[in-house]
C-alpha positions as CSV (number, residue, x, y, z in Angstrom):
1,M,12.0,-10.1,0.9
2,P,8.5,-11.5,0.8
3,E,6.1,-11.2,3.8
4,I,6.0,-14.3,5.9
5,L,2.9,-15.2,7.8
6,I,2.6,-18.0,10.3
7,Y,-0.6,-19.1,12.1
8,T,0.3,-20.7,15.5
9,T,-0.8,-21.7,18.9
10,K,1.3,-21.3,22.1
11,I,1.8,-25.0,22.9
12,C,2.3,-26.4,19.4
13,P,5.7,-28.0,19.1
14,Y,5.6,-27.8,15.3
15,C,4.9,-24.1,15.5
16,I,7.9,-23.7,17.8
17,M,10.1,-25.6,15.3
18,A,8.9,-23.6,12.4
19,K,9.6,-20.3,14.2
20,R,13.1,-21.6,15.2
21,L,13.9,-22.4,11.5
22,L,12.7,-19.0,10.3
23,D,14.7,-17.3,13.2
24,K,17.8,-19.3,12.2
25,K,17.4,-18.0,8.6
26,G,17.2,-14.5,10.1
27,V,13.9,-13.5,8.5
28,A,11.1,-11.5,10.0
29,Y,7.6,-13.0,10.1
30,T,4.2,-12.1,11.4
31,E,2.8,-14.6,13.9
32,L,-0.9,-14.9,14.3
33,N,-1.8,-16.9,17.4
34,V,-5.2,-18.5,17.0
35,D,-5.5,-19.6,20.6
36,G,-8.8,-18.4,22.0
37,D,-9.7,-16.5,18.9
38,S,-12.4,-18.5,17.1
39,K,-12.8,-15.8,14.4
40,L,-9.1,-15.8,13.5
41,R,-9.0,-19.7,13.6
42,A,-12.0,-19.8,11.3
43,A,-10.4,-17.3,8.9
44,M,-7.2,-19.4,8.9
45,M,-9.2,-22.6,8.1
46,E,-11.1,-20.8,5.3
47,K,-7.9,-19.4,3.8
48,T,-5.8,-22.6,4.1
49,Q,-8.5,-25.3,3.9
50,R,-6.7,-26.9,6.9
51,R,-7.4,-27.1,10.6
52,T,-3.9,-27.7,12.0
53,V,-1.1,-25.3,12.9
54,P,1.3,-24.0,12.0
55,Q,0.1,-22.8,8.6
56,I,2.8,-20.8,6.8
57,Y,2.7,-18.4,4.0
58,I,5.7,-16.9,2.2
59,G,4.3,-14.1,0.1
60,D,1.3,-15.6,-1.7
61,L,2.6,-19.1,-1.5
62,H,0.9,-21.4,1.0
63,V,3.8,-23.5,2.2
64,G,1.7,-25.6,4.6
65,G,3.0,-26.8,8.0
66,F,6.4,-27.3,9.5
67,D,7.1,-30.6,7.7
68,D,6.5,-28.7,4.4
69,L,8.8,-25.8,5.5
70,Y,11.5,-28.2,6.6
71,A,11.3,-30.2,3.3
72,L,11.8,-27.0,1.4
73,D,14.9,-26.3,3.5
74,Q,16.2,-29.8,2.9
75,Q,15.7,-29.5,-0.8
76,K,17.7,-26.2,-0.8
77,R,14.6,-24.3,-2.0
78,L,13.7,-22.3,1.1
79,D,16.4,-19.7,0.9
80,A,15.3,-18.7,-2.6
81,L,11.7,-18.4,-1.5
82,L,12.8,-16.2,1.5
83,G,14.8,-14.0,-0.8
84,L,18.1,-15.1,0.8
85,A,19.7,-16.7,-2.3
């Protein structure tokens, strides 16, 4: 199973939905909360070229945000990426 990394903030509804989807799939992930950590947020923005959260990685693949993660699930491609298929 690939490592899953998700950059989040506490009050972001899309972060909550992304974590719920991953929890529903039964996969473990590492959550990096960028609230109040300007260095971590800067590192996220440099790595992803995006300012918004969540930012999700499955292994080396930058999935993007919740909408991207949800689209992969709807296209029946997420389980394979997560190593569940």
